[in-house]
C-alpha positions in Angstrom: 15.0 0.1 -31.8 16.1 2.6 -29.0 12.7 1.9 -27.4 13.1 -1.9 -27.4 16.7 -1.3 -25.9 15.4 0.9 -23.2 12.6 -1.7 -22.4 15.0 -4.5 -22.2 17.3 -2.4 -19.9 14.5 -1.3 -17.5 13.3 -5.1 -17.5 16.9 -6.0 -16.6 17.1 -3.6 -13.8 13.8 -4.7 -12.6 14.9 -8.4 -12.5 18.3 -7.4 -10.8 16.2 -5.6 -8.2 14.0 -8.5 -7.6 16.9 -10.9 -7.2 18.7 -8.5 -5.1 15.9 -7.9 -2.6 15.2 -11.5 -2.4 18.9 -12.2 -1.5 18.9 -9.2 1.0 15.8 -10.4 2.6 17.0 -14.0 2.9 20.7 -13.5 3.9 20.6 -9.9 5.0 21.9 -7.0 3.2 25.3 -6.9 4.8 25.9 -10.6 4.1 24.9 -10.5 0.4 27.6 -9.5 -2.0 27.1 -8.2 -5.7 28.9 -11.4 -6.9 26.1 -13.5 -5.3 23.4 -11.3 -7.1 25.3 -11.7 -10.4 25.6 -15.8 -9.6 21.9 -15.9 -8.9 21.0 -14.0 -12.1 23.6 -16.2 -14.2 25.4 -13.0 -15.4 28.8 -11.6 -15.0 29.9 -9.1 -12.3 30.6 -6.7 -15.0 27.2 -7.0 -16.5 25.7 -6.3 -13.1 27.9 -3.3 -12.8 26.7 -1.9 -16.1 23.2 -1.4 -14.6 24.1 -0.8 -10.8 27.3 0.3 -9.3 26.7 -0.8 -5.6 24.0 -2.5 -3.4 23.1 0.9 -2.3 22.4 1.9 -5.9 20.1 -1.1 -6.1 18.1 -0.2 -3.0 17.7 3.4 -4.1 16.6 2.2 -7.5 14.0 0.0 -5.8 12.4 2.6 -3.7 12.6 5.3 -6.7 10.7 2.6 -8.7 8.0 2.4 -6.0 7.8 6.3 -5.8 7.4 6.4 -9.6 4.4 4.1 -9.4 3.0 6.2 -6.6 3.4 9.3 -8.9 1.4 7.4 -11.5 -1.5 6.8 -9.1 -1.4 10.5 -8.2 -1.3 11.6 -11.8 -4.3 9.1 -12.6 -6.4 10.5 -9.6 -5.7 14.1 -10.8 -7.2 13.2 -14.2 -10.2 11.1 -13.2 -13.6 12.7 -12.6 -14.5 13.0 -8.9 -17.3 10.5 -8.2 -18.5 7.8 -5.8 -16.2 5.0 -7.0 -13.0 7.0 -7.3 -11.7 6.3 -3.7 -12.5 2.5 -4.2 -10.6 2.4 -7.5 -7.7 4.3 -5.8 -7.6 1.7 -3.2 -7.3 -1.0 -5.8 -4.5 0.8 -7.5 -2.6 1.2 -4.3 -3.0 -2.7 -3.8 -1.6 -3.2 -7.2 1.3 -1.0 -6.3 2.2 -3.0 -3.2 1.6 -6.4 -4.7 4.6 -8.3 -6.1 7.7 -5.9 -6.0 6.0 -3.7 -3.4 5.7 -6.6 -1.1 9.2 -7.5 -1.6 10.2 -3.8 -0.9 8.3 -4.1 2.4 9.9 -7.5 3.5 13.3 -5.9 2.7 12.7 -2.7 4.7 11.3 -4.8 7.5 14.3 -7.1 7.6 16.9 -4.4 7.0 15.5 -1.4 8.9 19.0 0.1 9.6 19.9 0.1 5.9 16.7 1.8 4.9 17.0 4.4 7.6 20.7 5.1 6.6 20.0 5.2 2.9 16.9 7.4 3.5 15.5 6.5 0.1 12.8 9.2 -0.3 10.7 8.9 2.8 9.6 12.5 2.8 8.7 12.5 -0.9 6.3 9.5 -0.1 4.6 11.5 2.3 4.3 14.4 0.1 2.9 12.2 -2.9 0.4 10.4 -0.4 -0.8 13.8 0.9 -1.5 15.0 -2.6 -3.4 11.8 -3.2 -5.4 12.2 0.0 -6.3 15.7 -1.0 -7.4 14.8 -4.5 -9.5 11.9 -3.3 -11.0 13.9 -0.6 -12.4 16.5 -2.6 -13.0 20.1 -1.4 -15.8 19.4 0.7 -14.9 16.3 2.6 -15.8 16.2 6.2 -12.9 15.5 8.9 -14.4 11.9 9.1 -14.3 11.2 5.3 -10.8 12.8 5.1 -9.6 10.4 8.1 -11.5 7.4 6.9 -10.0 7.8 3.4 -6.4 8.3 4.8 -6.8 5.3 7.0 -8.1 3.2 4.2 -5.0 3.8 2.0 -2.5 3.6 5.0 -4.0 0.4 6.1 -2.5 -1.3 3.2 0.9 -1.0 4.4 -0.2 -1.6 7.9 -1.6 -5.0 7.0 1.5 -5.8 5.1 3.8 -5.0 8.0 1.5 -6.8 10.4 1.7 -9.7 8.2 5.4 -10.3 8.8 5.8 -13.7 10.4 2.3 -14.8 9.5 2.1 -18.1 7.6 0.1 -17.2 4.6 0.5 -16.9 0.8 1.0 -13.4 -0.6 -2.3 -13.6 -2.4 -4.2 -14.3 0.9 -2.4 -11.2 2.6 -3.1 -8.9 -0.5 -6.9 -10.1 -0.4 -7.2 -9.1 3.4 -5.4 -5.8 3.0 -7.8 -5.1 0.0 -10.8 -6.2 2.2 -9.8 -4.0 5.3 -9.0 -0.9 3.0 -12.2 -1.1 1.1 -14.3 -1.3 4.4 -12.6 1.8 5.6 -13.2 3.8 2.4 -15.9 6.3 3.1 -18.8 6.9 0.7 -18.6 10.2 -1.2 -21.1 12.4 0.6 -23.3 14.3 -1.7 -21.3 13.2 -4.8 -24.0 14.3 -7.2 -23.7 17.8 -6.0 -19.9 18.2 -6.6 
Protein backbone atom coordinates (compact mmCIF):
# COMPACT_ATOMS: atom_id res chain seq x y z
CA UNK A 1 0.00 0.00 0.00
CA UNK A 2 2.78 2.43 0.86
CA UNK A 3 4.27 1.90 -2.59
CA UNK A 4 1.00 2.87 -4.27
CA UNK A 5 0.68 5.93 -2.06
CA UNK A 6 4.22 6.99 -2.82
CA UNK A 7 3.62 6.50 -6.53
CA UNK A 8 0.49 8.63 -6.39
CA UNK A 9 2.40 11.28 -4.42
CA UNK A 10 5.21 11.39 -6.97
CA UNK A 11 2.67 11.51 -9.82
CA UNK A 12 0.90 14.40 -8.06
CA UNK A 13 4.18 16.25 -7.63
CA UNK A 14 5.00 15.71 -11.31
CA UNK A 15 1.59 17.08 -12.30
CA UNK A 16 2.06 20.12 -10.05
CA UNK A 17 5.48 20.76 -11.62
CA UNK A 18 4.05 20.49 -15.14
CA UNK A 19 1.22 22.93 -14.44
CA UNK A 20 3.44 25.35 -12.52
CA UNK A 21 6.10 25.42 -15.24
CA UNK A 22 3.40 25.93 -17.85
CA UNK A 23 2.06 28.93 -15.91
CA UNK A 24 5.53 30.29 -15.12
CA UNK A 25 6.38 30.14 -18.81
CA UNK A 26 3.06 31.66 -19.96
CA UNK A 27 2.70 34.41 -17.36
CA UNK A 28 6.17 34.69 -15.87
CA UNK A 29 7.41 33.36 -12.58
CA UNK A 30 6.78 36.53 -10.58
CA UNK A 31 3.26 36.99 -11.98
CA UNK A 32 2.14 33.47 -11.09
CA UNK A 33 0.80 32.71 -7.63
CA UNK A 34 0.42 29.41 -5.82
CA UNK A 35 -3.32 30.09 -5.81
CA UNK A 36 -3.33 30.17 -9.64
CA UNK A 37 -1.41 26.91 -9.76
CA UNK A 38 -3.91 25.30 -7.37
CA UNK A 39 -6.84 26.63 -9.42
CA UNK A 40 -5.40 25.28 -12.68
CA UNK A 41 -4.97 21.91 -10.96
CA UNK A 42 -8.48 22.14 -9.47
CA UNK A 43 -7.17 21.53 -5.95
CA UNK A 44 -7.14 23.60 -2.79
CA UNK A 45 -4.16 25.74 -1.91
CA UNK A 46 -3.74 23.57 1.20
CA UNK A 47 -3.46 20.47 -1.02
CA UNK A 48 -0.77 22.22 -3.04
CA UNK A 49 1.09 23.21 0.13
CA UNK A 50 1.08 19.57 1.19
CA UNK A 51 3.49 18.86 -1.68
CA UNK A 52 5.32 22.18 -2.13
CA UNK A 53 5.79 25.02 0.33
CA UNK A 54 6.63 27.68 -2.26
CA UNK A 55 7.18 28.43 -5.94
CA UNK A 56 10.91 28.15 -5.30
CA UNK A 57 10.34 24.64 -3.95
CA UNK A 58 8.55 23.70 -7.18
CA UNK A 59 11.40 25.03 -9.35
CA UNK A 60 14.05 23.25 -7.28
CA UNK A 61 12.00 20.05 -7.49
CA UNK A 62 11.78 20.36 -11.28
CA UNK A 63 15.53 20.61 -11.69
CA UNK A 64 16.15 17.91 -9.09
CA UNK A 65 13.87 15.59 -11.08
CA UNK A 66 15.87 16.37 -14.25
CA UNK A 67 19.14 15.66 -12.41
CA UNK A 68 17.69 12.35 -11.18
CA UNK A 69 16.93 11.40 -14.79
CA UNK A 70 20.49 12.34 -15.78
CA UNK A 71 21.74 10.14 -12.91
CA UNK A 72 19.74 7.24 -14.33
CA UNK A 73 21.41 7.70 -17.72
CA UNK A 74 24.86 7.75 -16.11
CA UNK A 75 24.04 4.61 -14.11
CA UNK A 76 22.70 2.89 -17.23
CA UNK A 77 25.83 3.80 -19.25
CA UNK A 78 28.08 2.58 -16.44
CA UNK A 79 26.40 -0.85 -16.52
CA UNK A 80 26.27 -1.26 -20.31
CA UNK A 81 29.06 -3.07 -22.14
CA UNK A 82 31.20 -0.72 -24.18
CA UNK A 83 30.47 -1.23 -27.86
CA UNK A 84 29.84 0.46 -31.17
CA UNK A 85 26.18 1.33 -30.52
CA UNK A 86 26.46 2.52 -26.90
CA UNK A 87 27.03 6.16 -27.87
CA UNK A 88 24.02 6.25 -30.22
CA UNK A 89 21.81 4.64 -27.57
CA UNK A 90 23.05 7.22 -25.04
CA UNK A 91 22.03 10.02 -27.42
CA UNK A 92 18.55 8.48 -27.65
CA UNK A 93 18.32 8.35 -23.85
CA UNK A 94 19.36 12.00 -23.60
CA UNK A 95 16.68 12.88 -26.17
CA UNK A 96 14.13 11.03 -24.04
CA UNK A 97 15.31 13.03 -21.01
CA UNK A 98 14.67 16.37 -22.69
CA UNK A 99 11.38 15.37 -24.29
CA UNK A 100 8.25 16.39 -22.42
CA UNK A 101 9.15 17.76 -18.99
CA UNK A 102 12.69 18.49 -20.10
CA UNK A 103 11.45 20.77 -22.87
CA UNK A 104 9.12 22.47 -20.42
CA UNK A 105 12.04 23.00 -18.05
CA UNK A 106 14.12 24.44 -20.89
CA UNK A 107 11.33 26.85 -21.89
CA UNK A 108 10.91 27.89 -18.28
CA UNK A 109 14.64 28.48 -17.86
CA UNK A 110 14.77 30.51 -21.06
CA UNK A 111 11.76 32.66 -20.07
CA UNK A 112 12.87 33.06 -16.44
CA UNK A 113 16.66 33.23 -16.57
CA UNK A 114 17.01 35.43 -13.49
CA UNK A 115 14.94 33.07 -11.35
CA UNK A 116 16.96 30.06 -12.47
CA UNK A 117 20.21 31.93 -11.85
CA UNK A 118 19.09 33.11 -8.40
CA UNK A 119 17.85 29.70 -7.29
CA UNK A 120 20.97 28.06 -8.71
CA UNK A 121 19.28 24.63 -8.94
CA UNK A 122 22.22 22.28 -9.27
CA UNK A 123 24.03 23.61 -12.35
CA UNK A 124 27.43 22.43 -11.17
CA UNK A 125 26.04 19.00 -10.31
CA UNK A 126 24.69 18.63 -13.85
CA UNK A 127 28.14 19.35 -15.27
CA UNK A 128 29.71 16.73 -12.98
CA UNK A 129 27.17 14.16 -14.11
CA UNK A 130 27.69 15.02 -17.78
CA UNK A 131 31.47 14.78 -17.37
CA UNK A 132 31.07 11.30 -15.90
CA UNK A 133 28.81 10.32 -18.80
CA UNK A 134 31.32 11.71 -21.31
CA UNK A 135 34.11 9.66 -19.69
CA UNK A 136 32.07 6.45 -19.71
CA UNK A 137 31.01 6.84 -23.34
CA UNK A 138 34.44 7.90 -24.55
CA UNK A 139 36.19 4.88 -23.17
CA UNK A 140 39.83 4.81 -22.14
CA UNK A 141 41.35 4.96 -25.63
CA UNK A 142 39.24 7.65 -27.31
CA UNK A 143 41.06 10.16 -29.45
CA UNK A 144 40.63 13.86 -28.79
CA UNK A 145 38.40 14.07 -31.85
CA UNK A 146 36.20 11.20 -30.60
CA UNK A 147 35.90 12.81 -27.17
CA UNK A 148 34.97 16.22 -28.56
CA UNK A 149 32.53 14.84 -31.16
CA UNK A 150 30.81 12.80 -28.45
CA UNK A 151 30.57 15.80 -26.12
CA UNK A 152 29.31 17.97 -28.98
CA UNK A 153 26.69 15.33 -29.86
CA UNK A 154 25.28 15.20 -26.33
CA UNK A 155 25.46 18.95 -25.75
CA UNK A 156 23.92 19.67 -29.16
CA UNK A 157 20.58 18.38 -27.87
CA UNK A 158 20.18 21.27 -25.43
CA UNK A 159 21.67 23.68 -27.95
CA UNK A 160 19.00 22.78 -30.50
CA UNK A 161 16.27 23.18 -27.88
CA UNK A 162 17.58 26.63 -26.92
CA UNK A 163 17.89 27.60 -30.58
CA UNK A 164 14.29 26.47 -31.13
CA UNK A 165 12.93 29.22 -28.87
CA UNK A 166 10.72 31.32 -31.10
CA UNK A 167 10.68 28.80 -33.95
CA UNK A 168 7.14 27.88 -34.92
CA UNK A 169 7.29 24.09 -34.94
CA UNK A 170 5.71 21.30 -32.92
CA UNK A 171 7.81 19.80 -30.11
CA UNK A 172 7.97 16.47 -31.94
CA UNK A 173 9.62 18.11 -34.95
CA UNK A 174 12.12 19.98 -32.77
CA UNK A 175 13.00 16.76 -30.94
CA UNK A 176 13.40 14.91 -34.27
CA UNK A 177 15.81 17.59 -35.51
CA UNK A 178 17.77 17.48 -32.23
CA UNK A 179 18.01 13.68 -32.52
CA UNK A 180 19.19 13.88 -36.14
CA UNK A 181 21.87 16.49 -35.42
CA UNK A 182 23.14 14.65 -32.35
CA UNK A 183 23.37 11.33 -34.21
CA UNK A 184 25.28 12.99 -37.05
CA UNK A 185 27.86 14.17 -34.51
CA UNK A 186 28.29 10.84 -32.69
CA UNK A 187 31.73 9.48 -33.55
CA UNK A 188 32.13 5.82 -34.42
CA UNK A 189 33.99 3.79 -31.83
CA UNK A 190 37.45 3.29 -33.28
CA UNK A 191 38.70 -0.25 -32.83
CA UNK A 192 35.65 -1.24 -30.76
CA UNK A 193 36.35 -4.92 -31.23
CA UNK A 194 39.79 -4.47 -29.66
CA UNK A 195 38.53 -2.88 -26.41
